[in-house]
C-alpha positions as CSV (number, residue, x, y, z in Angstrom):
1,M,0.3,0.0,-0.1
2,T,1.8,3.5,-1.1
3,R,0.4,6.9,0.4
4,H,-1.0,7.5,-2.9
5,A,-3.2,5.0,-2.9
6,T,-5.2,5.3,-0.2
7,L,-6.0,8.3,2.8
8,M,-5.2,5.6,5.6
9,L,-3.1,2.7,6.6
10,A,-5.1,-0.4,7.5
11,A,-3.8,-0.8,10.5
12,T,-4.9,3.3,11.8
13,L,-8.3,2.5,10.0
14,V,-8.4,-1.0,12.2
15,L,-7.7,1.3,14.8
16,L,-9.6,3.9,14.8
17,C,-12.8,1.6,13.6
18,A,-12.3,-0.2,17.3
19,I,-12.2,3.1,18.7
20,L,-15.0,4.3,17.7
21,A,-16.6,1.0,18.1
22,C,-16.2,1.4,21.9
23,G,-16.8,4.6,21.7
24,C,-13.3,5.7,23.2
25,M,-13.9,9.2,21.3
26,G,-15.3,11.4,23.9
27,T,-19.0,12.3,24.7
28,T,-21.5,12.6,22.6
29,S,-20.9,16.4,22.2
30,M,-17.5,15.5,20.2
31,A,-19.5,14.4,17.7
32,P,-19.1,15.2,14.4
33,A,-22.3,17.8,12.3
34,G,-23.7,15.7,10.0
35,D,-22.6,17.6,6.8
36,I,-18.9,17.2,7.0
37,K,-17.8,14.7,4.7
38,K,-14.6,12.7,4.3
39,F,-12.9,12.1,1.2
40,S,-12.1,8.3,-0.1
41,S,-8.9,9.0,-2.4
42,A,-6.4,11.6,-3.8
43,D,-8.1,11.2,-7.1
44,E,-11.5,12.3,-5.4
45,I,-9.8,15.6,-3.5
46,K,-8.2,16.6,-6.6
47,Q,-11.4,16.7,-8.6
48,Y,-13.4,18.3,-5.8
49,I,-10.9,21.0,-6.0
50,K,-11.2,21.3,-9.7
51,E,-14.7,21.8,-9.2
52,N,-14.9,23.9,-6.8
53,T,-12.4,26.7,-7.3
54,E,-14.3,26.9,-10.5
55,K,-17.3,27.7,-8.7
56,A,-15.8,30.2,-6.7
57,Q,-14.4,32.0,-9.8
58,E,-17.8,31.5,-11.7
59,S,-19.7,32.9,-8.9
60,G,-17.8,35.6,-8.0
61,Y,-18.0,35.6,-4.6
62,G,-16.6,32.4,-3.8
63,V,-19.0,32.0,-0.5
64,T,-21.4,29.9,0.7
65,D,-25.3,30.6,0.8
66,G,-25.1,32.4,3.9
67,S,-26.5,29.1,5.8
68,V,-24.3,27.9,8.8
69,R,-23.7,24.3,9.7
70,F,-24.8,22.8,12.8
71,A,-24.1,20.2,15.1
72,E,-25.4,19.9,18.8
73,T,-22.9,20.1,21.2
74,T,-22.2,21.5,24.9
75,V,-19.1,23.6,25.8
76,A,-18.1,24.8,29.4
77,A,-16.9,28.2,29.8
78,P,-12.9,28.2,30.2
79,P,-11.8,30.1,33.8
80,M,-10.6,33.8,33.1
81,A,-6.8,33.7,31.9
82,T,-4.3,34.5,35.6
83,Q,-0.8,35.5,35.0
84,G,2.1,34.5,37.4
85,A,0.2,32.8,40.1
86,A,2.2,30.5,42.7
87,K,2.3,27.0,41.6
88,S,2.3,23.6,43.6
89,S,4.3,21.4,44.1
90,A,3.0,19.0,42.1
91,D,4.1,21.4,39.1
92,F,7.7,20.5,39.7
93,I,8.5,17.3,38.6
94,G,12.5,17.1,38.5
95,S,12.6,20.7,39.2
96,T,14.4,21.9,42.6
97,G,13.5,25.2,42.7
98,T,10.9,27.7,44.1
99,T,7.5,27.4,43.8
100,D,7.3,32.1,43.2
101,Y,7.4,31.9,39.5
102,S,5.9,33.9,36.1
103,T,4.6,31.8,33.5
104,T,3.5,32.6,30.0
105,N,0.9,35.1,29.5
106,V,-1.6,33.3,27.8
107,Q,-5.3,34.4,26.7
108,V,-7.0,31.3,28.5
109,A,-6.4,30.0,32.2
110,G,-5.2,26.4,31.6
111,V,-4.4,26.2,28.1
112,D,-0.8,27.0,27.8
113,E,0.6,28.5,24.9
114,P,4.5,27.7,23.1
115,D,6.9,30.5,23.0
116,F,10.5,30.6,22.9
117,I,11.5,31.0,26.2
118,K,9.7,28.9,29.4
119,N,10.7,28.4,33.2
120,D,9.7,26.1,36.1
121,G,11.0,28.0,39.1
122,R,14.3,26.8,38.9
123,Y,15.4,26.7,35.0
124,I,15.3,28.9,32.2
125,Y,14.5,26.9,28.7
126,I,15.2,29.5,25.5
127,I,15.8,29.0,22.0
128,S,18.7,31.4,20.9
129,G,19.6,31.1,17.6
130,S,19.5,27.6,15.9
131,S,20.1,26.1,19.6
132,L,17.8,25.0,22.4
133,I,19.6,26.3,26.1
134,I,19.0,26.0,29.6
135,V,20.0,28.1,32.2
136,D,20.5,26.7,35.8
137,A,18.6,30.2,36.9
138,Y,18.1,30.2,40.3
139,P,19.6,32.0,42.7
140,A,19.9,34.3,40.2
141,Q,24.0,34.8,41.9
142,G,24.8,31.7,40.5
143,A,22.9,31.5,37.4
144,K,24.9,29.7,34.6
145,I,24.3,28.4,31.2
146,I,24.4,24.2,31.7
147,S,23.6,22.7,28.4
148,E,22.8,23.5,24.6
149,T,21.5,21.5,22.3
150,E,22.1,22.3,18.2
151,I,18.6,21.7,16.0
152,E,19.2,21.1,12.7
153,D,16.0,22.8,11.0
154,T,14.4,26.6,12.1
155,V,13.3,26.2,15.7
156,K,10.3,27.9,16.2
157,E,8.7,27.3,20.1
158,I,8.5,25.1,23.3
159,F,6.3,23.9,25.7
160,I,7.7,22.5,29.3
161,T,5.7,20.1,31.7
162,G,7.8,18.5,34.3
163,D,10.4,16.8,33.0
164,R,9.5,16.8,29.7
165,L,10.2,19.6,27.0
166,V,8.2,19.7,23.3
167,L,10.4,21.6,21.0
168,F,8.7,22.8,17.7
169,S,10.6,23.0,14.4
170,T,10.4,23.7,10.9
171,G,12.1,22.1,7.4
172,N,11.6,21.1,3.8
173,S,11.3,17.7,2.5
174,D,12.0,16.8,-1.1
175,M,9.1,14.8,-2.6
176,P,8.8,13.3,-5.6
177,V,5.5,14.3,-7.8
178,R,3.9,13.9,-11.5
179,T,2.6,17.1,-12.9
180,M,-0.5,17.9,-15.2
181,R,-0.7,18.9,-18.8
182,E,-3.6,20.1,-21.2
183,S,-4.3,17.9,-23.9
184,S,-6.8,17.6,-27.0
185,V,-8.1,15.3,-24.6
186,G,-8.1,16.7,-21.4
187,M,-5.7,16.6,-18.6
188,E,-3.4,13.9,-18.7
189,K,-0.2,13.0,-16.9
190,A,3.2,14.0,-18.2
191,A,5.8,11.5,-18.4
192,I,8.8,13.6,-16.4
193,T,12.7,11.7,-16.4
194,P,14.4,12.9,-14.0
195,P,11.3,12.8,-11.6
196,Y,10.3,16.6,-10.5
197,Y,10.9,17.1,-6.5
198,R,8.8,19.5,-4.7
199,S,10.2,21.1,-1.7
200,N,7.4,20.5,0.8
201,P,7.6,22.1,4.4
202,V,7.5,19.7,7.2
203,T,7.1,20.3,11.1
204,H,9.0,18.5,13.7
205,A,7.4,17.9,17.7
206,I,10.3,17.0,19.3
207,I,10.1,15.3,22.9
208,Y,12.6,15.5,25.2
209,D,13.4,13.8,28.2
210,I,15.1,16.6,30.4
211,S,15.4,14.6,33.7
212,D,18.9,15.5,33.5
213,R,18.7,19.3,32.6
214,K,22.9,18.5,31.5
215,S,21.5,16.3,28.9
216,P,18.4,16.7,27.4
217,D,17.2,13.3,25.5
218,V,14.8,12.6,22.8
219,V,12.0,10.7,23.3
220,K,9.8,11.2,20.5
221,D,10.9,12.8,16.8
222,Y,7.6,13.3,15.3
223,T,7.3,14.7,11.7
224,I,3.8,16.4,10.3
225,D,3.7,17.3,6.9
226,G,2.9,21.0,6.2
227,E,4.7,24.4,8.1
228,Y,3.9,25.2,11.9
229,V,0.8,26.9,12.6
230,D,0.3,26.9,15.9
231,A,-0.1,24.9,19.2
232,R,-1.9,24.7,23.0
233,M,-1.1,22.6,25.6
234,I,-3.8,21.3,27.9
235,R,-3.0,19.4,30.8
236,G,0.0,17.8,29.2
237,M,-1.3,17.3,26.1
238,V,-0.3,19.1,23.0
239,Y,-2.6,20.1,20.4
240,M,-0.5,21.3,16.9
241,L,-2.2,23.0,13.9
242,T,-0.1,23.3,11.1
243,R,-0.9,24.1,7.3
244,E,0.3,22.6,3.6
245,N,-1.1,23.9,0.2
246,V,-2.9,22.2,-1.6
247,Y,-1.1,21.3,-5.5
248,S,-4.1,20.6,-8.1
249,Y,-1.8,20.4,-10.6
250,D,0.3,17.9,-9.1
251,D,-0.6,14.6,-7.1
252,I,-2.6,15.3,-3.8
253,V,-0.2,13.8,-1.6
254,V,-2.1,13.5,1.9
255,P,-0.3,14.9,5.0
256,A,1.3,12.2,7.4
257,V,2.2,11.8,10.4
258,R,6.1,10.2,11.0
259,D,8.3,8.6,14.1
260,S,11.4,8.8,13.4
261,G,10.8,9.2,9.3
262,K,8.5,6.0,10.0
263,V,4.9,6.8,9.1
264,I,2.7,6.3,11.6
265,A,-0.9,7.6,10.7
266,E,-2.0,9.0,7.6
267,P,-5.4,11.2,9.1
268,D,-8.6,11.3,7.0
269,V,-9.1,14.3,5.2
270,Y,-12.6,16.1,5.7
271,Y,-14.2,18.6,3.2
272,F,-17.2,21.1,3.1
273,D,-19.2,22.0,0.3
274,N,-17.9,25.4,0.3
275,P,-16.0,27.1,-2.7
276,E,-12.9,28.4,-2.0
277,Y,-10.5,29.9,-4.4
278,N,-7.5,28.4,-2.9
279,Y,-7.4,25.1,-0.7
280,V,-4.7,23.9,2.4
281,F,-4.7,20.6,4.2
282,S,-5.4,22.1,8.1
283,T,-3.9,19.4,10.3
284,V,-4.8,18.8,13.8
285,T,-2.2,16.6,15.7
286,A,-2.4,15.6,19.4
287,L,0.9,14.5,21.5
288,D,1.0,13.2,25.1
289,A,3.3,15.1,26.2
290,T,4.0,13.1,29.1
291,T,4.0,9.5,27.3
292,G,5.8,10.9,24.4
293,G,2.7,8.9,22.1
294,E,0.6,10.7,19.1
295,K,-3.1,10.4,20.3
296,D,-5.0,11.4,17.4
297,A,-4.7,13.6,14.1
298,K,-7.2,14.3,11.2
299,T,-7.0,16.8,8.2
300,F,-9.3,18.9,6.7
301,L,-9.4,20.7,3.7
302,I,-10.5,24.3,4.0
303,G,-9.0,27.7,3.2
304,S,-5.5,29.0,4.5
305,G,-6.6,29.1,8.3
306,N,-4.2,32.1,10.2
307,I,-5.7,33.3,14.0
308,L,-6.7,30.6,16.4
309,Y,-8.6,30.6,19.8
310,V,-8.4,27.6,21.7
311,S,-10.7,27.0,25.0
312,Q,-10.3,24.2,27.4
313,D,-12.1,21.4,25.2
314,A,-12.6,23.0,21.5
315,M,-10.3,24.9,19.0
316,Y,-11.5,27.8,16.5
317,V,-9.5,27.9,13.1
318,S,-10.5,31.1,11.4
319,Y,-10.2,32.3,8.0
320,Q,-10.8,35.0,5.4
321,K,-12.8,34.9,2.6
322,W,-12.9,38.0,0.4
323,H,-15.8,39.0,-1.7
324,P,-14.8,40.7,-5.1
325,V,-18.0,41.9,-6.7
326,Y,-19.1,41.3,-10.3
327,R,-21.4,43.4,-12.2
328,T,-22.6,43.1,-16.0
329,Y,-21.8,46.0,-17.8
330,A,-22.1,46.4,-22.1
331,G,-20.1,43.9,-23.5
332,G,-19.6,41.4,-20.6
333,P,-18.8,40.6,-17.0
334,Q,-16.6,42.8,-15.3
335,I,-14.8,42.6,-11.7
336,A,-15.9,45.6,-10.0
337,V,-12.7,48.3,-9.2
338,A,-13.2,49.9,-5.8
339,A,-13.8,54.0,-5.9
340,E,-10.4,55.6,-4.6
341,K,-12.8,58.5,-3.7
342,V,-15.5,59.3,-1.8
343,S,-17.9,62.5,-2.3
344,V,-19.2,64.5,0.1
345,P,-23.0,65.6,0.7
346,S,-24.0,68.3,-0.9
347,G,-23.9,71.5,0.8
348,S,-21.1,70.3,3.0
349,S,-18.0,72.8,3.8
350,A,-16.0,70.2,2.3
351,S,-15.2,70.6,-1.2
352,A,-15.8,67.0,-2.9
353,P,-14.2,65.2,-4.2
354,I,-12.0,64.4,-1.1
355,L,-9.9,61.2,-0.5
356,Y,-10.7,58.8,1.6
357,E,-7.5,59.0,3.7
358,D,-8.5,63.0,4.3
359,F,-11.7,62.1,6.1
360,N,-10.7,63.0,9.5
361,K,-10.3,66.6,8.5
362,L,-13.8,67.5,8.3
363,S,-16.4,68.4,10.5
364,E,-18.0,66.2,12.9
365,L,-21.3,67.7,11.1
366,D,-19.7,66.7,7.8
367,K,-18.3,63.5,8.8
368,Q,-22.0,62.5,10.2
369,A,-23.4,63.5,6.5
370,L,-21.0,61.4,4.7
371,I,-21.2,58.2,7.1
372,A,-24.8,58.3,6.9
373,E,-24.7,58.6,2.8
374,M,-21.9,55.8,3.2
375,K,-24.4,53.2,5.1
376,S,-27.5,54.0,2.5
377,G,-24.7,53.2,0.1
378,E,-24.0,49.6,2.0
379,Q,-27.5,48.7,2.0
380,E,-28.3,49.7,-1.9
381,S,-25.1,47.4,-2.6
382,I,-27.0,44.6,-0.6
383,R,-30.4,44.9,-2.4
384,K,-28.6,44.6,-5.4
385,R,-26.1,41.6,-4.6
386,E,-23.3,44.4,-5.0
387,Y,-21.9,44.2,-1.7
388,D,-18.4,44.0,-1.4
389,Q,-17.0,42.7,2.0
390,T,-14.7,40.3,4.1
391,T,-16.5,37.6,5.6
392,T,-14.7,35.1,8.5
393,I,-15.3,31.4,8.4
394,I,-14.8,30.1,11.7
395,H,-14.1,26.0,11.9
396,K,-15.0,24.4,15.7
397,I,-13.5,21.5,16.5
398,G,-13.7,19.6,20.1
399,I,-10.7,18.5,21.5
400,N,-11.1,16.0,24.7
401,S,-8.3,14.0,26.1
402,G,-6.2,13.7,23.1
403,N,-9.2,13.2,20.6
404,I,-10.4,15.3,17.8
405,A,-13.4,15.6,16.4
406,Y,-15.0,18.1,14.3
407,V,-18.1,20.2,16.0
408,A,-19.3,22.8,13.3
409,Q,-18.8,26.0,11.3
410,G,-20.2,29.3,11.9
411,E,-19.4,32.7,9.5
412,V,-19.4,36.5,10.6
413,S,-19.0,39.3,8.6
414,G,-15.6,41.3,8.2
415,Y,-12.1,40.3,9.6
416,L,-10.5,39.6,13.3
417,K,-7.8,41.1,14.6
418,N,-5.8,38.7,16.5
419,Q,-6.5,35.6,18.8
420,F,-8.3,38.0,21.6
421,A,-11.0,39.2,19.0
422,M,-12.4,35.4,19.9
423,D,-13.6,33.8,23.8
424,E,-15.7,30.7,24.7
425,Y,-18.3,31.6,27.7
426,N,-20.8,29.8,28.8
427,G,-20.9,27.6,25.6
428,N,-21.1,30.5,23.3
429,L,-18.3,31.5,21.4
430,R,-18.0,35.7,21.0
431,V,-16.5,37.1,18.2
432,A,-15.3,41.6,17.2
433,T,-14.9,42.0,14.0
434,T,-13.7,45.0,11.6
435,S,-15.9,45.4,8.2
436,D,-14.3,47.4,5.4
437,V,-16.6,47.6,3.0
438,W,-16.5,49.1,-0.9
439,T,-19.8,51.0,-2.1
440,T,-20.1,53.3,-4.5
441,Q,-19.8,56.2,-2.2
442,G,-16.8,54.8,-1.2
443,Q,-14.9,52.5,1.4
444,Y,-17.0,52.3,4.6
445,E,-15.3,51.0,7.5
446,Y,-17.1,49.4,10.9
447,N,-17.0,47.5,13.6
448,N,-19.1,44.6,14.8
449,V,-19.5,41.9,18.0
450,F,-21.1,38.8,17.3
451,V,-22.5,36.0,19.7
452,L,-22.8,32.4,18.7
453,D,-23.9,29.3,20.0
454,G,-22.2,25.7,20.6
455,S,-23.5,24.8,16.9
456,M,-21.5,27.6,15.5
457,K,-25.2,29.3,15.3
458,T,-24.7,33.1,15.1
459,I,-27.9,34.2,17.9
460,G,-26.9,38.0,18.9
461,S,-25.1,40.7,17.2
462,L,-24.0,44.1,17.2
463,T,-22.9,45.9,14.0
464,H,-21.8,49.5,12.7
465,I,-19.7,50.6,16.1
466,A,-17.1,53.1,15.4
467,E,-18.2,54.2,11.8
468,Q,-14.9,54.8,10.2
469,E,-12.7,53.4,12.6
470,K,-10.9,49.8,13.2
471,I,-10.4,47.6,16.1
472,Y,-6.9,48.0,17.6
473,S,-7.6,45.9,20.3
474,T,-10.2,43.6,22.2
475,R,-10.7,41.6,25.3
476,F,-13.2,39.6,26.7
477,I,-13.8,39.3,30.7
478,G,-16.7,37.8,31.6
479,D,-19.6,39.0,30.1
480,R,-18.3,42.2,29.1
481,L,-15.9,43.1,25.9
482,Y,-13.3,45.8,26.4
483,M,-12.8,46.9,22.8
484,V,-10.3,49.7,21.6
485,T,-11.0,51.4,18.0
486,F,-9.3,54.3,16.5
487,K,-8.6,56.4,13.3
488,R,-7.8,59.7,15.0
489,I,-8.9,59.6,18.7
490,D,-9.2,56.6,20.9
491,P,-12.9,55.3,21.5
492,F,-12.5,52.7,24.7
493,F,-15.6,50.8,24.8
494,V,-17.5,48.7,27.5
495,I,-20.0,46.0,25.7
496,D,-22.3,44.5,27.7
497,L,-22.6,40.5,26.7
498,S,-24.7,39.2,29.8
499,S,-27.7,38.8,27.5
500,P,-26.1,36.8,24.4
501,E,-29.1,37.7,22.5
502,Q,-28.1,41.6,22.5
503,P,-25.3,42.7,22.8
504,K,-25.5,46.2,24.0
505,I,-22.3,49.5,24.4
506,L,-22.8,50.3,27.9
507,G,-20.3,53.4,27.7
508,K,-17.3,54.7,26.0
509,L,-14.7,57.0,26.7
510,K,-12.4,59.0,23.5
511,I,-9.2,60.3,24.6
512,P,-6.1,60.4,22.5
513,G,-3.9,57.5,21.3
514,Y,-4.8,54.0,21.3
515,S,-4.2,50.6,22.5
516,D,-2.9,47.4,21.0
517,Y,-3.3,45.3,23.9
518,L,-5.4,45.0,26.7
519,H,-5.0,43.4,30.0
520,P,-7.3,43.2,33.3
521,Y,-6.0,44.7,36.6
522,D,-8.9,43.3,38.7
523,S,-12.6,43.0,37.6
524,T,-13.0,47.2,37.6
525,H,-9.6,48.1,35.9
526,I,-7.9,47.4,32.1
527,I,-4.9,47.8,31.7
528,G,-4.1,49.4,28.0
529,V,-0.5,48.9,26.2
530,G,-0.2,51.4,22.4
531,K,1.0,54.5,21.5
532,E,0.5,58.0,21.9
533,T,-1.1,60.5,18.9
534,A,-0.9,63.8,18.1
535,T,-2.6,66.3,15.3
536,N,0.2,67.6,13.1
537,D,0.2,70.1,11.1
538,W,-1.6,68.7,8.1
539,G,-4.8,68.3,10.2
540,G,-3.7,64.6,10.2
541,V,-2.4,62.4,13.1
542,S,1.2,61.6,14.3
543,T,2.0,58.9,16.0
544,R,4.2,59.2,19.4
545,G,5.7,57.5,21.7
546,I,4.6,54.2,24.0
547,K,1.6,55.4,25.5
548,L,0.9,52.9,29.0
549,A,-2.9,53.7,30.1
550,L,-5.2,52.4,33.3
551,F,-8.9,53.0,32.8
552,D,-11.1,52.4,35.9
553,V,-14.7,50.7,34.5
554,T,-16.5,50.9,37.7
555,D,-18.8,53.2,36.5
556,V,-19.3,50.9,33.0
557,E,-21.4,54.0,31.8
558,H,-18.5,56.5,32.2
559,P,-15.3,54.9,31.9
560,K,-12.2,57.0,32.7
561,Q,-8.5,57.2,32.6
562,V,-7.0,57.2,35.7
563,G,-3.5,56.8,34.8
564,K,-1.2,57.7,31.7
565,V,2.7,57.0,31.3
566,E,4.3,58.2,27.9
567,I,8.0,56.6,26.6
568,G,9.7,58.1,24.1
569,D,9.1,60.1,20.7
570,S,7.9,58.9,17.8
571,G,9.7,55.1,16.5
572,T,9.9,53.7,19.9
573,D,7.9,50.6,19.9
574,S,7.6,47.2,22.1
575,A,7.8,43.4,21.5
576,A,4.1,44.0,24.1
577,L,2.6,45.7,20.7
578,Y,2.7,43.1,18.6
579,D,3.0,39.9,21.0
580,H,0.8,39.7,24.3
581,K,3.6,36.8,25.4
582,A,6.3,40.0,25.9
583,F,4.1,41.7,28.4
584,L,4.9,40.7,32.2
585,F,2.1,41.5,34.8
586,D,1.6,40.1,38.5
587,K,-1.0,41.9,40.9
588,G,0.2,40.3,43.6
589,K,3.7,41.7,43.3
590,N,3.0,44.4,42.2
591,L,4.7,44.4,38.7
592,L,4.4,45.4,35.1
593,V,7.3,44.7,32.7
594,L,7.4,46.4,29.5
595,P,10.2,45.6,27.1
596,V,10.9,48.9,25.3
597,R,13.0,50.3,22.5
598,Q,13.4,53.7,23.4
599,V,14.1,56.6,20.4
600,T,14.7,59.7,21.7
601,T,15.3,62.7,19.1
602,V,17.8,65.0,20.4
603,P,19.8,68.1,18.8
604,V,23.2,68.0,17.7
605,V,25.5,70.3,17.0
606,S,27.0,69.7,13.1
607,K,29.1,72.8,12.8
608,P,28.3,76.5,14.3
609,G,25.3,77.7,14.2
610,Y,23.8,74.6,12.4
611,Y,21.8,72.0,14.5
612,N,20.8,68.4,13.3
613,N,18.2,66.1,14.9
614,Q,19.9,62.9,16.3
615,Q,17.8,59.8,17.3
616,Q,19.5,58.0,20.3
617,I,18.3,54.7,20.7
618,W,17.7,53.0,23.8
619,Y,17.2,49.5,24.8
620,G,15.7,47.9,27.7
621,A,12.5,47.3,30.2
622,Y,10.8,49.7,32.0
623,V,9.3,48.2,35.3
624,F,6.4,49.6,36.7
625,G,4.1,49.4,39.8
626,V,0.3,50.1,39.5
627,N,-2.0,52.1,41.8
628,P,-5.6,51.9,40.9
629,D,-6.9,55.0,42.0
630,T,-3.4,57.3,40.9
631,G,-2.1,54.9,38.0
632,F,1.8,53.7,37.7
633,V,4.5,54.2,39.6
634,L,7.7,53.5,38.0
635,R,10.3,51.3,39.9
636,G,13.7,51.6,37.6
637,T,14.6,50.3,34.6
638,V,17.1,47.2,32.9
639,E,19.6,49.1,30.3
640,H,20.2,46.1,27.7
641,G,22.0,48.8,25.0
642,T,22.3,52.0,23.5
643,G,23.1,53.3,20.3
644,S,22.8,56.3,17.8
645,S,22.2,54.3,14.4
646,G,19.0,55.9,14.0
647,Y,15.3,55.1,13.1
648,Y,14.8,51.0,12.8
649,W,12.1,48.6,12.8
650,Y,11.8,46.6,16.4
651,G,13.3,43.8,16.2
652,S,16.5,45.2,13.9
653,S,18.2,45.3,17.2
654,A,19.6,42.0,19.4
655,N,19.9,44.3,22.6
656,E,15.9,45.1,22.4
657,V,14.4,43.0,24.7
658,K,11.5,40.4,23.9
659,R,10.6,39.1,27.1
660,S,10.8,39.4,31.1
661,L,10.1,36.3,33.7
662,Y,10.4,36.6,37.4
663,I,11.6,33.4,39.7
664,E,10.9,34.1,43.3
665,N,12.2,37.5,44.2
666,S,14.8,37.7,40.6
667,L,13.5,39.6,37.6
668,Y,15.0,38.2,34.3
669,T,15.4,40.3,31.3
670,V,15.4,38.6,28.1
671,S,17.0,40.0,24.6
672,T,18.7,37.8,21.5
673,N,22.4,38.7,23.4
674,K,21.6,38.4,26.6
675,I,19.6,37.6,30.1
676,I,20.1,39.9,32.8
677,A,19.0,39.2,36.1
678,T,18.0,41.8,39.2
679,D,16.6,42.2,42.1
680,L,12.8,43.2,42.1
681,A,13.9,45.6,45.4
682,N,16.3,47.2,43.3
683,I,15.4,47.1,39.5
684,N,18.6,49.1,38.7
685,G,20.6,46.9,40.1
686,T,22.3,43.8,38.1
687,I,22.8,41.1,39.9
688,K,24.1,38.6,37.1
689,T,24.8,38.9,33.0
690,I,24.3,35.7,31.0
691,D,25.4,35.9,27.8
692,L,23.5,34.2,24.9
693,K,24.4,33.2,21.5
694,G,23.2,36.4,19.6
695,G,26.2,38.2,19.1
696,P,26.6,42.1,18.3
697,D,24.8,43.6,15.9
698,Y,25.7,46.2,13.6
699,R,23.0,48.7,13.9
700,D,24.4,49.4,17.2
701,V,27.7,51.2,15.8
702,P,27.7,54.7,16.4
703,V,26.8,56.6,13.3
704,P,29.8,59.3,12.9
705,M,28.1,62.4,13.3
706,I,28.2,65.1,10.3
């Protein structure tokens, strides 16, 4: 039996049948939806892709008819995520460190997220270059590297659980394939000599025994076809998502799971009757990190999933569908081209036409009149079936003790900002999106909140929020949503979701700047991290330094900002603006750590009578305490480097701090170059510096002054 001849090994099929017969695939809530289908052969996959991509192109929309596919299911509500809580001794299998240490900042409590650095209260595990480095970090005075393990492929992220470490890396494998060519009798295989090889991405999930931290030992080396997307770990069970493009002009090669190069499973491939412009194999694989065993794997032929949200018992894979609009003109159907300008209502004080990006220069009266016209144009486009907007498809996949089962598919208008745009609560999925619509009146933007039940049917919605703005950050906490939108000014919204069928806005606060990330301080205060903004001389908006804000939502109808800190000038940046794992907060320790690349513009005398502005760069971390009544108190800073090399994007220097963590009373800040340990009681005093493999960065070399 070959991989091209069947989608599953006979032994695997017998095993799965036995599992199904004994009911070991989980509870009834894990039952797959009735409308999900399974391919029986590679040729069937090829034919399906050919027919459905043609349907998508012919329809002009590439979407379903709007109906939602259902499956009965019950989903338990995950608890609110916390960070930095003390750990029990059960969390320290094989470790002799403290129980007081920070963990990765995750979205859902009990659902661990992979990162390039982890710690267990004694050791720090970090990916540095192509190596896995283990640091004996506690106590900080004697911190040192005790092992370095070289990894052949590109290392991504890691998990740790007790004496096991799971490492994800990506590489490529050359696969012999046959191509297809057109002929007068249709598609037929072309003989190729020598054979044609295609380089396919593969993901390695390597499980190490780290009971001897000085000498990690490989327990299992799993290889899964496709590129690594993301993963989660729940009670030692790892759920990994990989993605592989489907080349319909080649022989279809179904993703497989291998153990040390030997195929151990070729998962069934499931699909839905949804035309798409392109398809990918999305494979969910479950591994037991404790035993090293492979538990389950399933492949779904869907659109390209790019945002993943995982609760305690469900994985939500989302992707966008674009709706190109076809209109009929003389000479045949043509694709509509989005307008570059928007019209201005008659009687407006503004001159027409006006560029969309100049919308903010209009008076409030003109803005509201223009928004009303665009909204009317949107409704007209819907009636004429000339509606052009993004749709997000969300697939719900049940996960239970390593078992994987498809549940249902949902569909919402707009696109997601990131994983925090989704949240599961009391059996429902809440979703926040931004709609970007082209109408005959121009580009029309607004934001939405949708509530989907356990079967992914939309049961509640709130649309057209903050028109002509887009979502910058969201945080679902209990039965509320805190949301920040931005175009010119930062509206901070408090949205009530206590009645899932009737979401409503409780209050909002308009202030300059915006927040890219929101984090709960307590039940009545929210921390925001983003950028400060100001109006420039041309009537537009200029971005300034990092803004750290504290919002008091005690009075939900009148939220207020009770604290604010601005760091640096324009160009100042932080990893926490793009990656929530870079944000460290512990309320019990009154500790907030923010990695910062600070840009300060200073005048420099180039020659007598002449001045040039030069940017001074500082790399390090700011450490704050938080007072719910007054805001932030600076406890100190940790410097990793300085320079005068001018403006560079974040991540261009090996001295930029990317993560921070604490063990007991020691703070560890981490850049590519080094780990610096400081005393939480005296932030400005260095205890120990551990050099990593990052090396110097040429961008840190000072530029000669003219």
